[in-house]
C-alpha positions in Angstrom: -27.4 43.6 50.5 -26.7 39.8 50.2 -24.7 38.2 47.4 -27.8 36.8 45.8 -29.5 40.2 45.7 -26.4 41.7 44.1 -26.3 39.0 41.4 -30.0 39.5 40.6 -29.5 43.3 40.4 -26.5 42.7 38.0 -28.4 40.3 35.8 -31.4 42.6 35.6 -29.4 45.7 34.8 -29.0 47.0 31.2 -32.5 46.1 30.2 -32.0 42.5 31.3 -29.8 41.4 28.4 -27.1 40.0 30.7 -29.6 37.6 32.2 -30.7 36.6 28.7 -27.1 35.9 27.6 -26.6 33.8 30.7 -29.8 31.8 30.0 -28.6 31.3 26.4 -25.3 29.8 27.6 -27.1 27.5 30.0 -29.5 26.3 27.3 -26.7 25.7 24.8 -24.7 23.7 27.4 -27.8 21.5 28.1 -28.4 21.0 24.3 -24.8 20.1 23.8 -24.9 17.5 26.6 -28.1 16.1 25.2 -26.9 15.8 21.6 -23.7 14.1 22.8 -25.7 11.4 24.6 -28.1 11.0 21.6 -25.3 10.6 19.1 -23.4 8.2 21.4 -26.5 5.9 21.4 -26.8 6.3 17.6 -23.2 5.3 17.2 -23.6 2.2 19.4 -26.7 1.2 17.5 -25.0 1.7 14.1 -22.0 -0.4 15.1 -24.0 -3.2 16.6 -27.1 -3.4 14.4 -25.9 -2.5 10.9 -23.0 -3.6 8.7 -22.9 -0.4 6.7 -19.7 1.6 7.4 -21.1 4.9 6.2 -23.6 5.4 9.0 -20.8 4.7 11.5 -18.6 7.3 9.9 -21.5 9.8 9.7 -22.5 9.6 13.4 -18.8 9.6 14.6 -18.1 12.6 12.5 -21.0 14.8 13.6 -20.5 15.0 17.4 -18.0 17.8 17.7 -19.1 19.8 14.7 -22.6 19.9 16.1 -21.2 21.3 19.4 -19.5 24.0 17.4 -22.7 24.8 15.5 -24.6 25.1 18.8 -22.1 27.6 20.1 -22.1 29.5 16.8 -25.9 29.8 17.2 -25.4 31.0 20.7 -23.0 33.7 19.4 -25.6 34.7 16.8 -28.4 35.0 19.4 -26.1 36.9 21.8 -25.2 39.3 19.0 -28.9 40.0 18.5 -29.3 40.7 22.2 -26.3 43.0 22.1 -27.9 44.8 19.1 -31.1 45.3 21.1 -29.0 46.9 23.9 -27.4 49.3 21.4 -23.9 47.8 21.6 -23.4 48.3 17.9 -19.6 47.9 17.8 -19.9 44.1 18.4 -22.6 43.3 15.9 -20.4 43.1 12.7 -17.7 41.1 14.4 -20.1 38.6 15.8 -21.8 38.2 12.4 -18.5 37.4 10.8 -17.7 35.0 13.6 -21.0 33.2 13.1 -20.4 32.7 9.4 -16.8 31.6 9.9 -17.9 29.2 12.6 -20.5 27.5 10.3 -18.0 27.1 7.5 -15.4 25.6 9.9 -18.1 23.2 11.4 -19.1 22.0 7.9 -15.5 21.5 6.9 -14.7 19.8 10.2 -17.7 17.4 9.7 -16.7 16.5 6.2 -13.0 15.9 7.0 -14.0 13.8 10.1 -16.4 11.8 8.0 -13.7 11.0 5.4 -11.2 10.1 8.2 -13.7 7.7 10.0 -14.7 6.2 6.6 -11.0 5.7 5.8 -10.5 3.6 9.0 -13.6 1.6 8.4 -12.8 0.9 4.8 -9.2 -0.2 5.7 -10.5 -2.5 8.4 -13.1 -4.0 6.0 -10.6 -4.4 3.1 -8.0 -6.0 5.3 -10.5 -8.6 6.4 -10.9 -9.8 2.8 -8.8 -12.5 1.3 -5.6 -11.5 -0.3 -6.7 -13.2 -3.5 -10.0 -11.3 -3.6 -10.0 -9.2 -6.8 -12.4 -6.7 -5.3 -10.0 -5.9 -2.5 -8.7 -2.4 -2.4 -5.2 -2.1 -0.8 -4.6 0.2 2.1 -2.3 2.6 0.2 -5.0 3.4 -2.4 -7.6 4.1 0.3 -5.2 6.4 2.2 -4.2 8.3 -1.0 -7.8 8.9 -2.1 -8.9 10.0 1.4 -5.9 12.5 1.5 -7.0 13.9 -1.9 -10.6 14.3 -0.7 -9.6 16.0 2.5 -7.2 18.3 0.6 -10.0 19.3 -1.8 -12.4 20.0 1.1 -9.9 22.2 2.9 -9.0 24.2 -0.2 -12.6 24.8 -1.0 -13.3 25.8 2.6 -10.3 28.2 2.5 -11.7 29.9 -0.6 -15.1 30.3 1.0 -13.5 31.7 4.2 -11.6 34.3 2.2 -14.8 35.4 0.5 -16.6 35.6 3.9 -13.8 37.7 5.3 -14.1 40.2 2.4 -11.3 39.1 0.1 -11.8 39.1 -3.6 -12.0 35.5 -4.9 -11.2 36.5 -8.5 -8.1 38.3 -7.3 -7.0 35.3 -5.2 -7.6 32.9 -8.1 -5.7 35.2 -10.5 -2.8 35.4 -8.1 -3.0 31.7 -7.5 -2.9 31.0 -11.3 0.1 33.2 -11.9 1.8 31.9 -8.8 1.0 28.3 -9.8 2.7 28.8 -13.2 5.8 30.2 -11.5 5.8 27.4 -8.9 5.3 24.8 -11.6 8.5 25.9 -13.4 10.5 26.2 -10.2 9.3 22.9 -8.8 9.0 20.8 -11.9 10.7 17.7 -10.4 8.6 18.0 -7.2 5.4 18.0 -9.3 6.6 15.1 -11.5 7.2 13.1 -8.3 3.8 14.1 -7.0 2.0 12.9 -10.1 4.2 9.8 -10.1 3.0 9.0 -6.6 -0.5 9.6 -7.7 -0.1 7.1 -10.6 1.3 4.6 -8.1 -1.8 5.1 -5.9 -4.2 4.7 -8.8 -2.5 2.0 -10.9 -1.2 0.0 -7.9 1.8 -1.7 -9.5 2.9 -2.4 -6.0 1.9 -1.7 -2.4 3.6 -1.5 1.0 5.1 -4.9 1.9 5.6 -6.0 -1.7 9.0 -7.3 -3.0 9.8 -5.4 -6.2 12.8 -5.3 -8.5 13.9 -3.4 -11.6 16.9 -4.3 -13.7 16.8 -0.8 -15.3 17.9 0.9 -12.1 19.2 -2.1 -10.1 16.4 -1.7 -7.6 15.3 -4.7 -5.5 13.8 -4.9 -2.1 10.7 -4.6 0.0 8.5 -1.5 -0.2 8.3 0.2 3.2 6.6 3.5 2.5 5.0 5.2 -0.5 4.9 9.0 -0.1 3.9 11.8 -2.4 7.5 12.6 -3.3 9.4 9.4 -2.9 9.1 5.7 -2.1 11.3 4.0 0.5 12.5 0.5 -0.4 14.4 -1.8 2.0 17.0 -4.0 0.2 17.7 -7.5 1.3 20.9 -6.2 2.8 18.7 -4.1 5.1 19.7 -0.8 3.5 17.0 1.8 2.6 16.7 3.1 -0.9 14.8 6.4 -1.5 13.4 6.4 -5.0 11.7 9.5 -6.5 8.2 8.6 -7.6 8.8 10.0 -11.1 11.4 7.2 -11.7 8.6 4.6 -11.7 7.0 6.1 -14.8 10.2 5.5 -16.9 11.3 2.0 -15.7 10.0 -1.5 -15.8 9.1 -2.8 -12.4 8.7 -6.5 -11.6 6.6 -7.4 -8.6 7.5 -11.0 -7.5 5.2 -10.7 -4.5 2.2 -11.1 -6.8 3.4 -14.3 -8.4 0.9 -17.2 -8.4 3.5 -20.0 -8.3 7.3 -20.5 -8.1 9.1 -22.4 -10.8 11.5 -25.2 -10.6 13.6 -25.4 -13.7 16.7 -27.8 -13.6 18.9 -29.7 -16.0 20.1 -33.1 -14.9 23.0 -34.9 -16.6 23.8 -38.6 -16.5 26.7 -40.6 -18.0 26.7 -41.7 -21.6 27.2 -45.2 -20.2 23.7 -45.0 -18.7 21.9 -43.7 -21.8 19.8 -46.9 -22.0 18.3 -46.0 -18.6 17.4 -42.4 -19.3 13.9 -43.2 -20.6 12.9 -45.1 -17.4 14.5 -42.4 -15.2 12.6 -39.7 -17.0 9.3 -41.5 -16.7 9.8 -42.2 -13.0 10.8 -38.5 -12.3 7.6 -37.3 -14.1 5.5 -39.7 -12.0 7.2 -38.5 -8.8 6.4 -34.8 -9.7 2.8 -35.6 -10.5 2.3 -37.3 -7.2 4.2 -34.7 -5.1 1.8 -32.9 -2.7 3.6 -29.5 -3.2 3.7 -29.5 -7.0 0.8 -27.9 -8.8 -0.1 -30.4 -11.6 -2.6 -27.9 -13.1 0.4 -25.9 -14.3 2.9 -26.8 -17.0 4.9 -29.9 -16.0 7.6 -31.2 -18.3 10.2 -33.9 -17.8 12.0 -34.8 -21.1 15.4 -35.9 -22.4 16.9 -32.7 -23.9 20.3 -32.9 -25.4 23.6 -34.7 -25.9 26.1 -32.6 -24.0 29.9 -32.9 -24.1 30.2 -35.2 -21.1 26.6 -36.2 -20.4 23.2 -36.9 -21.7 20.8 -34.4 -20.2 17.1 -34.2 -19.3 15.3 -31.3 -17.8 12.4 -30.7 -15.3 10.1 -27.8 -15.6 7.3 -27.5 -13.0 5.7 -25.1 -10.5 5.2 -25.3 -6.8 2.0 -24.5 -5.0 3.7 -22.2 -2.5 5.1 -18.8 -3.3 6.9 -18.5 0.1 10.6 -18.2 -0.5 11.7 -20.4 2.4 9.1 -23.2 1.8 9.9 -23.1 -2.0 13.5 -24.0 -1.3 12.4 -26.8 1.0 10.2 -28.2 -1.7 12.9 -27.8 -4.4 15.4 -29.6 -2.1 13.0 -32.5 -1.6 12.4 -32.8 -5.4 16.1 -32.8 -6.2 16.9 -35.4 -3.5 14.1 -37.7 -4.8 15.6 -37.3 -8.4 19.0 -38.4 -7.0 17.3 -41.5 -5.4 15.7 -42.4 -8.7 18.9 -42.1 -10.6 20.7 -44.3 -7.9 17.8 -46.8 -7.9 18.5 -47.3 -11.7 22.1 -48.0 -10.9 23.0 -44.9 -13.0 25.4 -42.1 -12.1 25.4 -38.3 -12.6 27.8 -37.1 -15.2 30.7 -34.8 -14.6 33.2 -33.4 -17.1 35.7 -36.1 -18.1 38.5 -36.5 -20.7 39.7 -39.7 -22.2 43.3 -40.0 -23.6 43.7 -42.8 -26.2 47.3 -44.2 -26.7 48.2 -46.3 -29.7 50.2 -49.6 -29.1 53.8 -49.7 -30.2 54.4 -51.4 -33.6 57.2 -54.0 -34.0 59.2 -51.6 -36.2 59.0 -48.8 -33.7 60.1 -51.2 -30.9 63.1 -52.3 -33.0 64.2 -48.7 -33.6 63.9 -47.9 -29.9 66.0 -51.0 -29.1 68.7 -50.1 -31.7 68.8 -46.6 -30.4 69.4 -47.9 -26.9 72.4 -50.0 -28.1 74.0 -47.1 -29.9 
């Protein structure tokens, strides 16, 4: 007997169910290949023809879960074929496998949808202007997507336990008692978790921001925001690991979100040049109003201020357009040098602490006493 004849005899044995199972596998393979090609075209069309991020995420998320569903259906059909052939010992196991497979496929689809939507949202938000008030920062998107995925996985786990025959009421009761015990044992951990959640929701700072707090002597650039702690890199390049619960009890300043940088300086000239102060002040004010890097829409003050011990002082109070630390100092340097030129152009001088000692002239009587003392 040839190999082909032997194969036909094998497939036709046992009331023909082996051949039927083989055909089911072939059909599922073909359907899986076809659905992959169809979804690939749908993804390409969604990415090229529509600006909506949700259809992109939907089609990207459904490819592999659909494959799993097809194979679960194949298992279900095969279980019915086995049942017709009186192989009763496999029927119950295959039914459970089918139910578990469907639950896993749905969970897989939802988590993949959230993951693809997260990437699309981040790309879209990063393309917006930094000053756009509708912009959602990356940290918030990642946090919310993590919460959604966690909720989906927990729900799927509960449904799986019910499918496998476990009592949900018992599981929930045990979870409630265990949650109370864990809550007391991990109080600090939970406070850090909710502190991190508040950071994600309130967004007082984000990764890359320069923050500072005088309450705890914290200052540096935020590198990472986790569920338990936040890592801050100081300007000395040392990392600081701050528990998230700390941020609910301290005042945090976020200089990265300043709209302008301030120049506030006090200038002192000699008392001998007090008559020139008015013209100096007016020319300095004009210079600031015409300076291309000074924002004249903000507060701009140049006024004579006080009589100091060794000088008469005027002050400048203005804001630069830039918030960049390096460029700000370049602008400030230019402003101060121009003030020096204005003072010099008025033939005035900057004041410095001085002391004057006044000596009285000798009277004739004192001079006679000194001379008499010398003779004696």
